Steps between C-alpha positions, in 0.01 A plus 500: 500500500122500534273326253302706254122522497518425126668163563243419770215584262656282227526201735144556626375508141683173430323348803159647410351159411520407870239620748631611836835654407583783737815682604635703786760772458788460743811722507495570126431138408180296464388178669270291275210299639278243333174431684660621822826302476837666448640376169803724477554856397651759276846609609718735295270443200543121524218252562616259771293211637539268794710193412235234563532161326245575230672827404839327484343226285353754254821705491785248542764744374373799697757711682475543876526864601470704815211744500690719747790475742436244774201333331459138393576416139213498255462385139535756223214470249645589162201393290274790597393561141281187504163548670436126469823409676447746786142382547616138516787588734278678752233227481743213568677691777177588682435162668860472621505832681376538858169667576528856624536534875190616682530841659415517869 
């Protein structure tokens, strides 16, 4: 099942306090970037983020889910109604994630 544009727009609105949020559509789903770094994505109308230490710390009871068959597990963000929480989550995750690879 592909994710809806409405769900994407809701998540983007919740992240609107952050500068540099972008997304890329990919096979009916959406990859989310913050200042060039991949944070996670929207898969089957679920917000999933990479399971870095800071995300696990902020969401200790979060469920690990597969975004799609054959992928690595990611953390399900169930508190998407809180702009403050999502802003904090993306900010604390940012420093832990690798810089984007340079294209040749």
